[in-house]
N, C-alpha and C positions, 0 to 999 in steps of 0.2 A: 504494500500500499504506499503510494508516493504522497509525501507532504509538500503542500504548496501554499503560498500566500495569495489572497484575493480580496477585493473590495466588494462590500455589499451595502446596499441602502435599505434600511428598515424603517418603518413607520409604526409608532406605538403611543400609547397614552400611559402616563405614570403620575403619581401624586407627588408634587415637590413641596417640601416643607420648608418655606422660606423663614428667616429669622423673624420677619414681621408677623407671619402667620403663627408661628410658635408662641410669640409674645401674646397675641390675641387669645389664643387658646389657654395660656397659662394664666392670664388675668381673669378668664371666666371662673375658674375654680377657686380663686384666692378669696378669703374672707375679708371682712372690713378691715381688720387690723393689719393683716398681711398685705393688703392692697396699699394701705396708707404707708407701710414701711418701704414697699417697692417704689412708690411714687416719690417718697422722701430721698431714696437712693438715686433715683434718676435726676431728681432736682439738684442734687450735690455734684453729680458727673457731667450734666449737660448745661452749658452756659446759655443756651438759647431758650431754656424752659423757665417759666415763671409760675409761681403759685397764684392761681386766679382768686381775687378778692383780698390780696394782702393789703392794698392800699385803697381807702374808701374812695369811691367815684366822686371826682369833683373836688377832692381835698386840696390837691396842689393848685387847681385852677381858681379856687376861692382865694387862696393866698395872693395869687397873681393879680386877681381882680382888685383885692384890697391895695395891693402895691400900686396898681396903675391908677386907682381913683384917690390915692393919697389918703385913704381912710385908716384910722388906727386899728390894729387887730385886737388890742386890749383896751379897757377903760382908761380915761386919761388920768385917773388918780394913780395908775401903776406904771406910767410911762416913765416917771423920774425916778431913779433908784433912791432908795431911802438910806439915810446915814444913821447907823445905830447910835452914833453919839447924840443925835437929836432926840432920841426917845425919851431920855431922862430929863431933858430940859423943860421947865415948866411953861415956857413960851415958844417951844420949838414948833417944827412943822406939824407934828402930831402930839396931842397932849398925852403925857404919861398916864394920867388918871383914866382917860378914855380908853387906852389900850388895855391897862390892867383890869378895868371893868368888862371889856368885851371878851378878853380871854380867861378871866376868872383866876388870875394870879398876879403875882407882883414881880418887879424886875430883880427884887433881892433873892427870889427863889431860883437859884442857879446850881448847876452841877458842880461837884467839888473840884473838878479840873479847871473850871472857870473862874475859881477865886483869884489866882494870880493875875488874870486879865482885868478883873474888876478892880483889884487893888492898884494896878498900874494906872488904869483909867481914872481912878479917883485922884491919884497923885498928880495928874495933869501931864504925864509923860507923853511926848508926841510919838515915841516909838514904842511899842509894846514888846516886851521880852517874850521870847518863845521858850516855854519850858519843855524839857525833854520828856517830862511825865506825860505830856499831851500826846506825844507822837510815838511813844514806846509802850510795849506790853509789860507784862509782869517781869519777863526775863530780860528786859531792857532792849529788846529788838524792835526795830521799827517796821513800817509797812514798806517792803521793798519788793523788787520784781521776782525774787526767789522764793517768796512765800507761797506755800502749796496749800491753796484754800480747799482743794479737793481732800486733803487729809483730815480736815475738820468735819467732813460728812459722816454720818452714823449709818452703817450698813446693817442689814439684818443678820443677825447671828444664826448661823446654820448649825444643824445637829452635829455634823461631823466636826466642825471647828469646836463646838462645845466640848466633845468628847475627847478631841485631841489635846485640848488645854488640860483637862483633868488627867489625861494619861501622862503628860510631861510632869505633872506635880506628884503623881502616884509612884512612879519608878524612874530610875536612872539607868536601868540595865538595857543597853542597846538591843539585845535579842528580844526582850520583852517588849520594848517599844516598837520594834519592827513587826512582831506578831500582832500587837494591839492596833497598830495603824492599819494593817491588813484587815483585821476584823471590823474595824470602825468603817472602813471603806465598803465593807460588805453589808452594812446595816442599811436598810431602806428608809424611806421617808417616815414610815409609821413607827420605827424604832425596833424592827425585828431583824434578826440575822438571816440573810437570804441565801447563804450558801452552806453547804455540809462541811463539818469540821474535818472530815477525812480528806476532802478535796483541797481544803486550805493547808492541811499539814503536808499533803503531798507536794503542793506548789512551793511551800517554803522549806521543804526537806527536813522537817522536824517531826517529833512524835505527836500523836494525837493527844496524849496526856499533857503535854506542854501546852498545846493550843487551849485545851480545856481549862488549864489553870489561869492563862491569861484572859479567857472568856469570863471566868468567874470575877476577875478584877474589872473588866469593863462593865459587867453587870452590876457592879457596886457603885457606878457612877450615877450622876443625876442626868436626866430624869429617871425616877425609879421605874424599873421594869424594862429598861432599854437593853438590847442585846439578847432578848429572849428568842427561842427558836419556835415558840407556839404560844398561843393565848393562855393555855394553862401555866406554862412557865412564867409568862409576864405577870399574871396575877399572883403566882406563888412568890416571886421576888418581891412584890409590893406588900404582900401579906407578911412576909418574914421581916421586913424593915418595920412594920407596924406591930411586931410581936403578936400576931393573931393567926399564925399558921400552926394551929394545933391539929391533932389527928382527925377531928370531925371537919375542920375546914380543908385538910388536905384531901379527903375523901370527897368533899363537894367539888373541889377544883378539878379532881381527876375524872369527875363525871359531868363535865359541862354539857354534853349533849343531852342529858336528862334535864338540866336547867333550861336549855333551850325549848324543850318539848313540855316544860312545865309538868313533869312527872314527880309531883311532890311526894306521893306515897313511896315511890322507890327511893327518893333521895332520903327520906326519914329513915327508912330501913337500913340504907348503906351507911349513912352517917351516925346512926344511933342516937337521934335527937328527936324532940317532939315538935309540935307546930310552931310554938313561940321561938324556940331556938333556931329553927330553919328560917323563919321569917328574919331573925336578926342576922344570921349569916348572909342570907341573900341580900339584905340591905347594905351590909358591909362590901359585898362584892360589887355591888351597883355604884358604889362611890369611888371604885377603882378606875384608873384610866387604861382602857384596852389598847390604845394607840399612844404611847408616851412620846413619840417623835413629832407629833402633829403640832405641839406648842412652838416649834421653831419654824423659821422661814422656809417656805417651799415655793414651787411654782405658782404664780398667781392665776386664779381662775378667770378666764375672760368672759365678760357678761355677754349674753346673747342680744346683740343689737339688731333690730329689724332693718332689713334692706328695703322693705316695702311696707306700706301702710294701707290697710283696707278699711273703708268707712261707708256708712250708708249714705246714699244720695237722697234728696227730697222726694224723688219719684219711687223710691224703693229699690232701686238698683244699687250696684256697688262701684265705689270710686277706688281706684287703685292708683296710689302715688308713691313715687320713689322717695327714699328718705335722703334729703339733701346733705345730712351730716356723713353718710357713708359713701358719697360721691366726691372724690377729690377732684378739683377743678384746676387743670393746668392750661397755660397759654404759651403759645410760640411767639417769641419777641422778634418780629420780622424787621423791626427798625434796627435793633442790634445786629441781626444777621446782615442786613445790607451794609452796615458800617463796617463791620469786621471783614466781610467779604471783599471790600474795595481795597482794604489794606493787606490782604494776603500776599506774602512775599515769595512763596514758592508752592510747587504742586503738593507738597505734604500738608501744608497749612489749609490749602483749598480743599483737599480731600477730608480733611478733619472737619471743616466747617460744614462740608456738604453732608457728611455722616451725622453731625449733631442735628442738622436740620431735618434729616430724613427720620431719624429716631424720635425726635420731638413730634414731628407730624404723625407719625405711626403710633405713638403713645397716646396722643390726643384722640386719634380716630379709634384706637382700641378701647379707651375708656368710654367713648361715646356708644360704640357698638355693644360693649358690655352692659351699659345701662339700659339701652333698648331691648337686648335679649333677656335680661332679668325681668323687665317690665312685661315683655311678651308672654314669657313662661308663667309668671305670677298671675297675669290676667287669665290665662287658661286654667290654671289651678282653681282660682276662684270661680270661674264658670262651671268646672266639673264638680266642685265641692260646694255648691251654693247652699245645699241643706245644712252643712256644718256651720257656716257663717250666720245662718238664720236661726238655727234651732239648737245646735250644740254637737257634741261628739257622737252622739247615738245615730246621727244622720250622715256620718261619713260614708262615702261610697268607695267601692274597690277602685283602685286607680294604679296604673303603672306608667313607666316612662314612654313606652311605644304609644299609648293613647295620646299623651300630651305632645310627643313629637310628631306624630301624624296630623294632629289638629293644626299646628302652627307651621308645619313644614320645615322642621329642623330634624337633625340626626338625634338618635337616643343617647349617643355619647355626650353631645352638646347639652341636652336637657339634664343629663346626669351631672355634668360639670356645673351648670348654673345652679342646680338645687343644692349642690355640696356647700356647706358653711354658710348657708343663707337663711334668713329668717323672715317671717311675715308677722307684722304687728296688727292684731285685731282687737275688737272690743272685749274679747274673752281671754286675752293674753298674747304672749309672743310665742309662736311655734316655729320650729325648724321647718323648712320646705319639705324636707324628707317625711315629716309626720303625715303629710296628706297623701302619701304613696302607700297603699296597704294591699296585702293579698286578699283575695276573694274567698269567702266561705259559702258554700253552696246552701240554698234554701231547701226546705222540706217539699218533696213532690214537685220539683221543677219550679219552685217559686224563685223570686229575684234574689240574687246572691247579696251577701252582707260583708262589709268591710271587717277585717280582722281587728282593727283598732276600735270599731264600734262594739264588736262582740266583747273585747276586753273591757271596755267601758261599762257594758251591761253586767258583766260578771262583778266588777268592783261595787256597782250599785247594789246588786242583790246581796252581797256580803256585808256592806255597810248597813243595809236596812234589817238584817236578820236580828232576832231577839235571843237572850240567853236560853230560852226554852225551845227555840226553833233554829238550831244550827244546820245550815245547808251543807250537805256533803257534795262531793264532786258529781255523783249520780244524780242528786237532786237538782243541781244546777244544769246538768245536761238535759233533764227532762223539762224544766222550765223554759230553757232555750228552744227546745224542739217544739214546745207548745206555742212559742211565739214565732215559729217559722224558720228556725235556724237549725240546720243539720250539722251537728258538731260531735266529735268523739270525746270520750272521757279523757283520754291522754292530752287532748288539746286544751280541755279545760284546766287540767292540772298544770300544764305548761304555762298557760296564760296566768294562772293564779300564781305561780312560783315567780314568773317575770314581775308581777305586781308586789312581790315580797308579802304575800299574804299567807300565813300558816294554814296548815291542814285543819279540817273540821274538828278533829280530836284536840288539836292544840288550842283552837279557839274556844272550845267548850271549857278546857281547863282555865283559860285566861278569863272567862266570864265567871266561872265558879270562884275563882281566886279573888276577882274584884267584888 
């Protein structure tokens, strides 16, 4: 078989992802806070971009009009600077008594550092001496350019930093400190040790018994209960420090699943106590902190800011408005671009200016397109879920991304990006856009299907309305739902109940009996 070279001409279609298209897709899925951070980064790097609304419209023009018309910008009484020496003169430009009466104080009420100035002024000296105490701090240092003001800021103390400071005071042995810092790094934000001791010992090439000794040292640090490997161990550490870890309490802590199920009869039998003692023990356990690390600084929780507001129109329809606070407005400074383009000295500078203009223009268009797409998707969601906005969660309809995408002529992936990290503000609260997309649960004998979220809401309503004498089991909830036209399995009811963090019927009955 002979090998040869030849030229062929082929025609085909392919999708080319330009940087501008990638930017537009990326902006669609960003949340409000991420979008603000992205725009701020672009404003810092692109000299042709300006933040819209930074300067009030007409502010500079007002000053120019005042200047052209020779009108004073401030009242005439403030045109002439006031001489502080005239304030204390009885017949000066301003009466001392008037000023003291207006401000509710006297001129003798001065700070301690002003006393040398007042003394020199009373002596009639023409030149006031400058005291070093006025310009120096406690240590005698003045305000200079080398002063680090950032060093005076107070940062949130982290759990790891708090534990490492205690470790430095607790031991000076370098091996113990090395193991201790490794254990502290393995503690999560809740205060629990997240790794196995055998794995840590293998990484450090030391014995497990040595790691256990150092862990006991770390567990003696504040906050009490830190470094525990389980909830039972966390509570046991706190009870030992309170000198309340007796055999009965030890048995109670070892059987926390019974406490969660409120099986008090079994707990009394295991702990060997009566009703009164068990109630006191449970009250002491409730006062303990199951997550000792949460008292220290952690990642702040971002609030759910609505990107779209839905309100009722006078004619009964719905008005959908974009939230202006979540829409960063950027402007392209064409005047500055024309000025710097004229003074470009070589091809490199011309290419840089052209790239800045192109990126600024594309960012502005991408933000506009993002706002239009969010509004289009939100409008279709409101149209599809009209019953929810009018009557509540019970009237949610089954909805998926394909239904919305086909209705507005977009791709499913685009709708998915738009609904990610976005929220809709309604009169019933703020809801994530993903909340309105729910699976369908079939109706009985071919009836209309129901939204899974609406069924979950009905289950919660049934349980909230039950009485201590009429606790609904999962089978009873299934029967009630089928009577209302919803065909659902028992395991689905149990799954929805657990997702709502509602205990079983047996545990709820014990809770009511205990109450």
